[in-house]
C-alpha positions in Angstrom: 85.9 96.5 85.4 86.8 100.1 84.4 86.1 102.4 87.3 85.3 106.0 87.1 87.8 107.7 89.4 86.6 110.7 91.4 89.2 112.8 93.3 86.7 115.6 94.2 86.0 116.0 97.9 83.0 117.7 99.3 84.1 119.7 102.4 81.5 120.4 105.0 82.0 122.5 108.1 79.4 121.4 110.6 80.3 123.7 113.5 79.5 122.5 117.0 77.4 119.3 116.7 76.4 116.5 119.1 78.5 113.4 118.7 75.5 111.2 117.9 74.3 113.6 115.1 77.7 113.6 113.5 78.0 109.8 113.8 74.6 109.5 112.1 75.7 111.8 109.3 78.9 109.8 108.8 76.9 106.6 108.6 74.6 108.1 106.1 77.3 109.3 103.8 79.3 106.1 104.3 76.3 104.0 103.2 75.6 106.1 100.1 79.2 105.5 98.9 79.1 101.7 99.7 75.7 101.4 97.9 77.1 103.1 94.8 80.1 100.8 94.8 77.8 97.8 95.0 75.6 99.1 92.2 78.7 99.7 90.1 79.8 96.1 90.7 76.5 94.7 89.5 75.6 97.2 86.8 76.7 97.3 83.2 79.9 99.3 82.2 77.9 102.1 80.8 76.0 102.5 84.1 79.0 103.1 86.2 78.8 106.2 88.4 81.7 107.8 90.4 81.6 107.4 94.1 81.6 110.6 96.3 84.1 111.7 98.9 83.5 113.9 101.9 85.5 115.7 104.5 83.6 116.8 107.6 85.0 119.3 110.1 83.3 119.9 113.5 83.7 120.2 117.2 81.7 118.3 119.8 80.2 118.9 123.2 82.1 117.0 125.9 82.1 113.3 125.0 84.3 110.2 125.4 84.6 107.5 122.8 85.9 104.0 123.1 87.1 102.1 120.0 86.8 98.4 119.3 90.2 97.7 120.8 89.5 99.9 123.8 89.6 99.0 127.5 86.8 100.3 129.8 89.3 100.4 132.7 90.9 103.4 130.9 87.8 105.4 131.8 88.7 106.6 135.3 85.3 108.1 136.3 82.0 106.3 136.6 79.8 106.9 133.5 77.0 108.4 135.6 79.4 110.8 137.2 80.7 111.9 133.8 77.2 113.1 132.9 76.3 114.6 136.3 79.5 116.4 137.2 81.2 117.0 133.9 78.4 117.1 131.4 80.0 114.4 129.3 78.6 111.4 127.5 80.2 108.1 126.5 80.0 106.2 123.2 81.4 102.8 122.2 82.1 103.0 118.5 83.4 100.9 115.6 86.8 102.4 115.0 90.4 101.5 115.8 92.0 102.8 119.0 91.2 103.0 122.7 89.5 105.7 124.6 89.7 109.4 123.7 88.0 112.7 124.5 86.3 115.2 122.2 85.1 118.6 123.3 84.8 122.3 122.6 87.9 123.9 121.1 89.0 120.6 119.5 89.1 120.3 115.7 87.6 117.0 114.6 88.0 115.8 111.1 86.0 113.0 109.5 87.2 112.0 106.0 84.6 109.8 104.4 86.5 108.7 101.4 86.4 105.9 98.8 90.0 105.0 98.8 89.5 103.3 95.4 89.6 106.9 94.2 93.0 107.5 95.7 94.9 104.3 96.8 94.0 101.2 98.6 96.4 101.2 101.5 95.2 101.8 105.1 98.7 102.2 106.5 99.5 104.9 103.9 96.1 106.5 104.6 96.8 106.8 108.4 100.3 108.1 107.8 99.0 110.8 105.4 96.4 111.9 107.9 99.1 112.3 110.5 101.3 114.2 107.9 98.5 116.7 107.3 98.5 117.5 111.0 102.3 117.6 111.2 102.4 120.1 108.3 99.6 122.2 109.9 101.5 122.4 113.2 104.7 123.4 111.2 102.6 126.3 109.9 102.5 127.5 113.5 106.2 127.0 114.1 105.8 123.7 116.0 107.9 120.6 115.2 105.7 117.6 115.5 106.1 114.0 114.5 105.3 110.3 115.1 106.4 107.9 117.8 107.5 104.9 115.7 107.5 101.3 116.8 106.5 97.9 115.8 102.9 96.6 116.2 101.4 97.7 119.6 104.6 99.7 120.3 103.7 102.2 117.6 101.8 105.1 119.1 99.3 106.3 116.4 98.7 110.0 116.3 100.8 113.2 116.3 103.2 114.2 119.0 105.4 117.1 120.1 108.9 116.6 121.5 109.1 113.1 120.0 112.8 112.7 120.7 112.9 114.6 123.9 112.1 114.1 127.6 108.5 115.3 127.4 106.7 113.8 124.5 103.1 115.0 124.5 100.2 114.1 122.2 98.4 116.8 120.3 96.3 114.8 117.9 94.6 111.4 118.2 93.6 109.2 115.2 91.1 106.4 114.9 89.5 105.1 111.7 87.3 102.5 110.3 87.3 101.2 106.8 85.0 98.8 104.9 85.1 98.1 101.2 87.9 100.7 101.2 85.5 103.4 102.4 86.7 105.3 105.5 84.9 106.7 108.6 86.0 108.5 111.8 89.3 110.3 111.6 91.3 112.7 113.7 91.0 115.0 116.7 93.4 117.9 117.0 93.6 119.7 120.3 93.5 123.4 119.4 91.8 125.4 122.3 90.8 122.3 124.2 90.2 122.2 128.0 92.8 119.6 128.7 91.5 118.9 132.2 88.9 116.5 130.6 91.8 114.1 129.8 92.3 113.7 133.5 89.3 111.4 133.6 90.7 108.8 131.2 94.0 107.1 130.2 94.1 108.7 126.8 94.4 106.0 124.1 95.5 103.6 126.8 98.9 105.4 127.2 99.8 105.9 130.8 103.3 107.6 130.7 102.8 110.5 128.3 101.0 113.9 128.4 98.6 115.6 126.2 98.8 119.2 124.9 97.0 121.7 122.7 97.9 124.2 120.0 96.8 127.0 122.4 98.9 125.7 125.3 102.0 125.5 123.1 101.6 128.9 121.5 100.3 130.7 124.6 97.1 132.0 122.9 94.0 130.6 121.3 93.7 130.0 117.6 90.5 130.2 115.5 89.3 126.7 114.6 88.3 127.7 111.1 91.8 129.0 110.5 93.3 125.6 111.6 90.7 123.6 109.6 91.6 125.6 106.4 95.3 124.7 106.9 94.5 121.0 107.5 92.3 120.9 104.5 94.9 122.5 102.3 97.5 119.9 103.3 95.1 117.0 102.9 94.2 118.1 99.4 97.8 118.3 98.5 98.9 115.0 100.1 95.9 113.0 98.6 95.9 114.9 95.3 92.3 115.8 96.0 90.2 118.3 94.1 87.4 120.6 95.3 83.8 119.7 94.4 82.7 121.8 91.4 80.4 124.6 92.5 
């Protein structure tokens, strides 16, 4: 079947949004893409329609999320206490990865892409997401990288001081893909209150610290400024195009 390739990406900045609301929007957009793919598969060649791609940027009120491979023992505080003392909620979600934290001052990116429009390789997809963050941090004079390994030893995400004595995580990744359509994405600590990570074992990793762009630079950075840089690098790495206005 001859597919209609669409490399245009609709970028939407949602601002501060409740996690459930953002999740529902992801699910809605994800479903529209999958439905179009199924319609293309069953329709005649002259009825083929391109599938859409989206990139959502936002930040969330205090929330913890646990992926399908997560372990609840990595939540160090009772769920009721999370809500009553720290104003945080907890969600169990269908993505890779363990437990992580989202909150104010953290840039969250949700690429909802039909990878048939780009490439069908989840490993490459994850590495390019990481690369977009590495390049963004380089824009601020920070040298970031990956902690390589085999299988469970590979620590997904973006780290500072990778080869030094104090490796610290600045960006977490967790994605879901079905029919080559992606959901969830990355969370980059920009102006994040890092004390909220004290209530979890972040991503199940017990021996490494977390950090933020503000902590490393010594001053806060506007989230919109950072998202613009991430977007620029994503568009270059994936050979994306902006949606025609």
